[in-house]
Structure formats: structure tokens, C-alpha cells
N, C-alpha and C positions, 0 to 999 in steps of 0.2 A: 628705612627697613628696621623692622625688630632685633632686637639681638639676639631674645627669649631663647632662640633655638640654641646658640649658641653659648648661653650661660646654661643651658639645662646639661648639655652635653659635658661641660665641664664638672658639673656636679655629678654627674655618674661618673665622670673618668676617674672624679677625688674619691666616690665611694667604692670604687673597685679598687683603687689605690687603697684605701682605708681598709678593705678585706681581705687583700691581698696580706697585711702590712699585719692584721690580726692572724690569719693564717699560717704565715711565717714562726708567729708568737708563737702559736699553740703547735708547730712541729716540735720546735725546742723543745715545750713544756712537757710534751707525750717522751719525746726521745730524753731528758733531764729526768721525769718521775721515774720513768722503765728503770732506770739504771738505780736510783736511789733506792730502788723494793719498794714502789708505795703504790699498791694495788689500787686502794682505795682511788688513789689521785687519777692513774690512767685511767680508772674504770668513770669516773665521773665525767672526765675530757674525752672517750667514746662514748658515752650517755649524750653528750652535748654537738659532739660532729664523730660520727662514726668511722667516717672518711679517714681520719687520722688515724686510726691502724692501719696505712698502708705508707703512713709518714717515712720521707727517709732524708739520713743528712749529706753529707757530702760526700761523704766515701758509700753512698747508697745503702748504709745501711737501715733496717727499720727497726722498731720498739722491740720486736723480737727476737733482732739479733743481738742488742742489746741484753734482753733478759737472758736471753742464752747464755754468751757468754761468762754472766757473774751470774748464773745457776737459779738466778730468783722465779722460782715454780710458778707462786701465784701470780705472777707480773704476767707471764706466759698464757698461765689457765686461762687468765682477762681477756689477753690478746687472741686469744685463738680462740674465744666462745662470741667477739665478734668479726672472726672472719681471718685473723691474719693468713695469710701463705706462707705455711709451714714453709715450704722450697722454695721462696724468696732469694736472689741472690744478690749480694751486694759488689761492688766493683772489681772483686778479687775473685768474684762468682764462688764464693763462700755461701753454704745457706746456713743459717739458725744451727741445725744438727754438728757439720762441720763445727763452726764455733763452740758449742758445745763440749764433743769431744776434745777441739783441742786443748780447752780447761777443762777435761776428763771432768763435768759437771752431770753425773753418775744420773742423779732422779730427772737431771733436764733431760736425756738421753733418753731414757724410757721414756719423758711421755712425751716428746717430739718424734720418736720412732711409733709411739702408739696412734698418731695423726699421721701417719704417711708421711713423715720426713726421711726424706735422703741426701745422706752426707757427700754432696758434691763442694769444689772446690779445693783452693788450694791447702786447706788445714782438713779436708775431708778424705774418707778411705777412697773415694770413687775419683782423685783427682789423676789423669796423667797428662802429664805438663809435657808442652815442647820445651827443649832446652835452655836454660836461663843463658843469654848470651854474655860475653865481657862487656865491661860499659864502652872501652874503648879500641878502634881496632888496633891500635898501636902498642898494642898492651905491650911489644917488649921492653919499651922502655922506660916502663916501671914494675917491671914485671921480676921478682927475685925470687934467684933460686935458696931452695929450703938450706940449704950444706954451707953457703956463706952466712946463717945466722949461728954466733958461739952461747948458748944458752950454758953453758959448762958454770957459770958462775952469774948467773939470772935472781935477778932480786923480784919477788911480785908486788909491784904496787900500784896495783886498784883491780876490781873485780868490779864484776856487772853481773846480769842476767845473760848474757851470750857467750861469755868468756871470761880472760883475766889481761892485766895488761902487765907485762916483765918488763925490767930492764936486760938489755943484752947488749952485745955487741956484730954489730955489720963492718966486714972488712975494717974493723980495729978500732967503731967509732962505736963509745954508750948509743943507742938508742932507743925506745920505747914500744915495744912490741905490742899490738893489740891480737890476744890468739884466740879465735874461734873456739869452742867446746867443742871436743871429737866427738860428743856424744850428738852434737847441732850442725855438725860440719856435712848433714845429708840434709837438712830440711832446706825445704827449695825457699820459704822464707825468708829464712837467714842467711841461705848464700845470697841471696836479689837483695836485702836489705844494706850488705856487707860490701856488694858490687857496686850498690849507690852511692855509698860512704868512698869507696873508690872514687867512683868517679866523680863525686866532688871534692875531693880535697887533692885530686891531681889536678885543677885548674884555678886554688888558690895559691897569693902570694900574697901578704902583705903580714910588718913586721909583728900587727899585732895579734896572728893568727897563727898558728901550731904547725909546720913544715911538716910537710905530707913528703915522705922519702921513697916508698916503694912497697910493695904488696905481694903476697903467697895467693894468688885466685883458681890455678892450675892445681892443685895437690891438696892434701889436708894434712894437718889441719889447715884455715882457711889463715891469714895473718896480713895487719896489716903494719907497717914501717912506719914510724916519724921520727924523728927530732926527740931526745930525750932532754929533759928541763931539771936542771940539777935544783930547782927551789922548792920542788913539788907542789901541789894546788893550795889555792887560795882559804877553802876548809880547814884545812890545819892549821896552815899561817894564822888564820883568826883564830881560832881555837887557843894556842900557845899565847899567842900577843896579847889578845883582848882588845879593846875598842880600841883604833887606830885615830892617830890626829886628822883634824879637818885638813892639814896639809897632806901625809900621806893618805888618806881616802879619796882628795880629788886627782892624786896625781894616778893612782890603780885605776879608780872610774874612769881618768882619760884614755888610759890604755884601754880598757876593758871596750869602752865606747866607740874607739877610733875601731878597733877591729870588727865593731860592732857593723859601725857605720860601712864599714869595707861591704861586709858580709847584706848588708842590706841595700846595696849598689842597685839600681834597675840597668837595664832590664831584668836580669838573672838576678831576682830577690831570691837569697837563703834565709826561711827562718831557723834559728839556731832552734826553738823551742823546748828547750831542754837545758836554757843559763841559770847558774848557780855556781857557789861558791868551789866544789869538787871540777867543774870543769872548764875553772880558771884558773892557768897553770903559773910561775913567777922561775923567768928564768934561772936564775943563782941564788941563794943564802942569802943575799944582799937586798935583793926584794924590790933590784932598781927598773925592772921588766917585767910585763905582765903578757898572757896570750891566752887567747879563748880558744879551746880544743872541743874535741867531742862532738860530734855532727851526728850521730849515731841516731838522731832521730830530725836530723834535720830534712828541709821542703822543698825545693829547689824549684819557683815558678815563673815563666815567661808572665812580666806584667805587664797588662793592657795599657791599665790607666795607674797613674798615682793613688790613686781611692778604691782600688780592686781591693775586693773584702772575700776571704775563703772560708768558706764554714767546713770544716776539716777535721778531721778526728778530736773526737774531746779526747782528755784526761794524758795526754802525752807528757812525758816530762815529769818532773821531782813538784809535790804538793805547795812543800813550803816556800817555795818562790812561784808559783804558777798565778796565770793571770783568770779572774775570775771567768770569763767568757767561755774560757779552755774547761773548765769541772764542769760547766752548765751546757757543755753542748752546744753554743751558740758560736755564728759567725766568726771569724777573729781574720786578722791580716799581722802582719807583722809589729805590731806594736806591742804584742805578746810579751817579748825579748825585754820590749820598754819597761813592762811591769814587773817582771825578774830582776831587770839593773835598778830598779826599785828599791826590791827588795835589800838585794845586793850591800848597795851603797849606805840603809839600815845596820844592816848587819856589820859592816864597816865601823860604822860612826858610834853604835853602841856597844860591841862587844861579843854579842850573842844573836843567834837566828833569830827572826819576825819569828811570833807568838811559838816559843822555843816550850813553855809550860803548856802548850799542847800537841797532843800527836800529829803528825806533816798533814792528815787526809781532815783531818778535824779544824786545825788553823788553818786549812783550804777552806773550807765551806764556813769559818766563823767570815773569810774574806770575802765567799759569795754572796754572806747576808748583808756586805758591805761596810764591817768593818774594817780599823789598819792600824797597826802597832803602834804605840804610843812612843811618844819620844822623851826621852828621861836622861841620854847621856849630857853630859855637860860639856860635853866641847861642840855641839850642835851650834852654828852659825843661823843666822835668819835663812840666808840665801840659799845653803842647801839641803834646809827644810821644806821651805818652799819648792827647792828643784824636785826632789823626792817627792810632795806629794801631787805634783805634777805627771811625773814618770807612775806614780799606782792611781792615776786617774780613774775607775771606775767606768769613766766615757771614753773607750779606746779613740775615739777622732780627738781628745781634748791631749790626748800624751803626746810630748816633743818626740822628731825623730830621733835619731843618736846623733845627725850633724849639729841639728840643733842644743842637744845634748852636752856636745864638746864646745859651743860658745859659750855658754852658760859657764861649765866648769872653767874655762878658762879666764873667763871674766872676773868669777868668785877671788879663782889665784891669783890673778893679779891685783884685787882688793885686801889680799890677807896681811894682816903686821906683819912687818919682817921680823918681831921679839920670839912669837912661837909660844908667847904665858899664854900656853892655850885654859889652864884655869880658870882665865878671869873670863872667858863667856859662861853663860848661860842658858838653858832653855826657854 
């Protein structure tokens, strides 16, 4: 019996698979070019395949959503010309106009309205929400009465786009309080993000992860209370100390990797997505113990398979430590944190941030083009350099897991000379 029929079916299936692969690639490209304000590249892709105007990312955002958020009018005009749906809704039910309004893009708002754009969704003026429920039914276990918090001698120890972090006292104990700006306390997306963070933190128990103590979620301003770590953050420590010895860098790296290995444990994987020195905290001034903190951008995912990949929203986190696949709006998984870890390891050994001569966004773009920081420090030992290079591999599948990183670092630590004369080593 001839096997011709079977082989032709296999060939057809392979061809279909290639077409789908090319399709996914073009989808990523049009989202990337829309984000980059490259109208010519967007037009070229649409001329080749007009259906790309309906491309969607993991969060169901179209190229028009991306252009609207950033205010790229020329790109938006091109997309509308090719039939983009001005009232397409993403996973949060936001239309492009709602995104433009949220970002205060005046010219974009006018353009979208002139083409029949409506403002619907959680950012839009037509948002009529159902109340956002608290994350857990047993809220009373961790809900803190604001009157128990003493801010009389409070000190601001950090600021973010959503609020500030204060050192205060709770029942006589120094604590860190993340306080949402009063002006944002009515923003339902902020409240949702905040309660998601509480929902995450309440489940975490690990010596290398900042300990959650309680929260204020039913009064304003919203507040999240965690343990206060006297040593400050790794960013300030490296700024003061400069390059660390391999021995110290390995110990710091092990603490970070152990915390991250816990967060990446399946089936409930927490991808940090904003791992950077400012989010790594020192327990005390002796710097003998580090903890990973700030999960404001984390995403809890039920993993069906160890190799599942998620095309999440691009550009979460800080550009200087960002994996190239995030910047490019491509599919990514928990290995984005491994890439960020490599950049932190590099900074600990070199004494300065990766591509410190670039603005953060330009540095991230340079990395996305395939470049990596140069090893100049004399404290680099070959095994640490090799591990760093593995962790920032362009192919996320080639990056080791944090469990593997721990094994590598422990082995390197065992083999370190005991005299600690690090100046003998050269790169």
C-alpha cells in the first residue's frame, strides 16, 4: 500500500504549522511597530496581510489600543484606514478611546471620536462596574484598623506611581506601609491591582520573601503593611559600595534565587516581572540576608505544563532590567525573571547598572537588538560570567531555572579560594 497519502497529509500539516508560526510572528511585529510609532512598518505589514489589523495580544489588545495609549496618531490613522475596529475591547473591556482618555492623549481622543470611537471599559467614561470584591472571604484575618497605625514619626522610604512607602509603627513594631495616593483611591483599576497584591502576599511564606503583615482595604487611603527591613534596598547598597566581591555577590545571588525559586514553584507560579535592585531588600545594615519584595506587577498563573508560555502585556517592569521578549511584546514566561536576575548579578559584580551610559529605555532597546553588557570588572571569575551569560540568553528556553541557578551558585561558592584575594582574578 502506498504511503503517498500519509506523507502528503504530513506535508500539508507541516505547511499549516509554518503558516501559523509566521502568523504569530507577524502579530508580534505589528504590535511592536505600533508601539514604536513606526507607521511605515505598520503600513507595510498591513499591505502584505490586511487581517493583521485585527491582531490581538494575550490581553486582547489590538494595535489600535497600543497606538491610542501612546498617542501615535499617524499609526492610528493607518490602522483605521485598513479597517481597524475603533470600538474593539480588550480583556478589561477597554476601547482604544478609553485608553487614550486614561493617558490624556488629546489629539488621539479627537481622532477616535471623529471615527465613531466610544469610551467604554474600566478606564472609560461609560464604565459602570460591579463592585470589586475583596480577594479573600476571611478578610478579617489580615484587615488592619487604620487607627492602629502610628505615623507620628513616619519616614518616606520609597515612592511609586501609585503611592508612597512609609516607615511607621503598628502595635509598637516598625513596619513598612505602602499607602495608595488619596487621588487614586477611587480608581477601580488601582483598587483591583492593590487587592490582587494583597491576595498574593497573604499566601507567601519564605525567608527570602518580604513578609506580609496586614492591609487596609475597606477604608481610604488603601494601605498594605509588610515587615520593615532596616538595611534598605540593594540599589542604594550598590550605589554606596560599588562592585562586590564574588563571595558577597554569590551570597546575595543565592538569597535572591531562593526567593525567586519559591515564587516560581508550580502549579501556582508567581512571575515577579519587576525584579530589580530597588525591589531586593536587605534585612539589616550588616547585609547578611536579602529578601525579594514588591509584587505590584506580579501575575499568579495556574500552570498546566512546565513549558506553558504566556503572551502577557508587554513593557511591565523597569526597562534597565527588562527581558527583550517583554519589550518586544512577544510571548514570555517565568524566565523573564531569570533575565532580570542576570542583570542584577552583572550589576553586583561590575558596580554599576547594565548600560548605565544609556537612558533606561534606550538600554532596553539596545538589549532587544541582541547586545549585552561588557564584562570589565576584575573580580569576575569565569564560572560567574558563564552563569550570567546563560541567564540573559536571548532564547528564554536556554535560560536556567532558579533551582538550577541555586545549584550553580552553590557549586561556584564551594570552589572559591579561601584567601579571598579577589584582585588576583582577571576577566
